C-alpha positions as a printed Julia matrix, in Angstrom:
164×3 Matrix{Float64}:
  -8.3   -49.28  -25.53
  -9.93  -50.22  -22.22
 -12.57  -47.99  -20.76
 -11.36  -46.02  -17.78
 -13.95  -45.44  -15.13
 -15.11  -41.89  -14.61
 -13.87  -40.47  -11.32
 -16.69  -40.35   -8.82
 -17.52  -37.02   -7.27
 -17.21  -36.99   -3.51
 -20.34  -36.5    -1.49
 -20.12  -33.75    1.08
 -21.29  -33.55    4.65
 -22.32  -30.68    6.87
 -18.73  -29.9     7.9
 -17.69  -29.67    4.23
 -20.48  -27.2     3.47
 -19.63  -25.12    6.55
 -15.99  -24.99    5.45
 -17.08  -23.93    1.97
 -19.19  -21.08    3.42
 -16.28  -20.05    5.65
 -13.91  -20.01    2.68
 -16.2   -17.67    0.76
 -16.77  -15.55    3.9
 -20.52  -15.88    3.56
 -22.46  -16.11    6.82
 -24.9   -19.02    6.72
 -27.28  -19.91    9.53
 -27.55  -23.36   11.08
 -31.15  -23.43    9.82
 -30.01  -23.0     6.22
 -27.44  -25.76    6.59
 -30.17  -27.98    8.09
 -32.4   -27.29    5.07
 -29.62  -28.23    2.66
 -28.4   -31.34    4.44
 -31.7   -32.4     5.97
 -31.6   -35.68    7.84
 -29.04  -37.15    5.47
 -25.42  -37.51    6.46
 -24.22  -36.23    3.09
 -25.51  -34.21    0.17
 -25.25  -35.22   -3.44
 -22.41  -33.69   -5.46
 -24.92  -31.74   -7.58
 -26.45  -30.16   -4.48
 -23.01  -29.29   -3.11
 -22.09  -27.7    -6.44
 -25.31  -25.67   -6.42
 -24.53  -24.52   -2.88
 -21.04  -23.43   -3.95
 -22.53  -21.45   -6.86
 -24.88  -19.78   -4.38
 -21.9   -18.92   -2.14
 -20.0   -17.44   -5.09
 -22.97  -15.25   -6.0
 -23.5   -14.17   -2.4
 -19.78  -13.44   -1.93
 -19.74  -11.31   -5.08
 -22.55   -9.22   -3.58
 -20.88   -8.99   -0.17
 -17.45   -8.16   -1.6
 -18.12   -6.35   -4.89
 -14.55   -5.19   -5.33
 -13.47   -8.85   -5.37
 -16.38  -10.04   -7.53
 -14.41  -10.86  -10.71
 -11.96  -13.07   -8.83
 -14.72  -14.75   -6.83
 -16.7   -15.39  -10.02
 -13.66  -17.14  -11.46
 -13.7   -19.55   -8.51
 -11.14  -18.07   -6.12
 -12.61  -18.26   -2.61
 -12.82  -15.02   -0.66
 -10.54  -16.41    2.06
  -7.74  -16.88   -0.48
  -8.2   -13.34   -1.77
  -8.06  -11.95    1.76
  -5.13  -14.06    2.9
  -2.5   -11.41    2.02
  -4.3    -8.99    4.36
  -4.45  -11.66    7.06
  -0.73  -12.42    6.69
   0.28   -8.74    6.76
  -1.87   -8.35    9.86
   0.01  -11.19   11.52
   3.34   -9.61   10.57
   2.28   -6.25   12.02
   0.3    -7.36   15.09
   1.64  -10.85   15.78
   0.65  -14.41   14.99
  -2.4   -14.24   17.25
  -4.08  -11.63   15.04
  -7.04  -13.12   13.18
  -9.16  -10.47   11.44
 -12.86  -11.13   10.93
 -13.58   -9.5     7.58
 -17.28  -10.45    7.82
 -18.28   -8.72   11.03
 -15.48   -6.46   12.26
 -15.8    -2.98   10.72
 -12.14   -2.31   11.48
 -11.0    -5.36    9.5
 -13.47   -4.6     6.69
 -11.49   -1.42    6.05
  -9.01   -3.66    4.22
 -11.79   -4.25    1.68
 -13.34   -0.81    1.57
 -10.7     1.65    2.76
  -9.15    2.3    -0.63
 -10.55    4.05   -3.68
 -10.76    2.68   -7.21
  -9.03    5.33   -9.33
 -11.25    4.55  -12.34
 -14.63    4.65  -10.64
 -14.01    6.52   -7.39
 -15.83    3.73   -5.56
 -14.53    1.97   -2.45
 -11.87   -0.63   -3.19
  -9.48   -2.79   -1.18
  -6.6    -0.99    0.49
  -3.11   -1.55   -0.8
  -1.1    -3.77    1.53
   1.02   -0.74    2.38
  -2.11    1.23    3.38
  -3.39   -1.78    5.36
  -0.06   -1.91    7.24
  -0.29    1.8     8.08
  -3.91    1.43    9.13
  -3.1    -1.46   11.48
  -0.37    0.62   13.09
  -2.37    3.83   13.44
  -5.85    2.56   14.37
  -5.62    2.62   18.2
  -8.12   -0.19   18.71
  -5.71   -2.69   17.12
  -3.18   -1.91   19.85
  -0.08   -1.96   17.67
   1.83    0.27   20.1
   1.44   -2.45   22.75
   2.28   -5.36   20.44
   5.76   -6.91   20.4
   6.31   -5.32   17.0
   5.16   -1.87   18.17
   7.26   -2.01   21.34
  10.33   -3.02   19.29
   9.73   -0.18   16.81
   9.35    2.34   19.63
  12.55    1.05   21.24
  14.44    1.45   17.94
  13.23    5.05   17.58
  14.23    5.89   21.15
  17.66    4.32   20.66
  18.13    6.3    17.43
  17.17    9.55   19.16
  19.44    8.73   22.08
  22.4     8.0    19.78
  21.78   11.18   17.74
  22.09   13.25   20.89
  25.39   11.68   21.85
  24.16    8.88   24.07
  25.87    5.54   24.13
């Protein structure tokens, strides 16, 4: 049986490492990226793998309620995508929550309670939806979705009182 060549691991550049950090929602300074990449155009696969392990560890500390999933290799961005998508459904396609720095968006991660431990936990998607609609700073009442909901309520009230 002929030998099949081992697949070569792809070297990664600065943009790849930045994307990786973004996917794990771990803030990394330009100085740190410069230390990792140095003057080279790419980093060796082993160094990229070590950086990803660092990001996993850091993300587990930043998002402890998601730690088991992150440890298994699921990037933070994938775990938060349902919250992002619900936000877009509630507030419109232009809504892009920043779970790293916006305390309002971080409520999705910390606004619930773990029934076993009593510690902060991610909100249910239903609670996240309610929060987006009731937290005035998100402006749901002025969004297309909020205006349509208000119009439906007013039409229902009007029809209940005999209006046409």
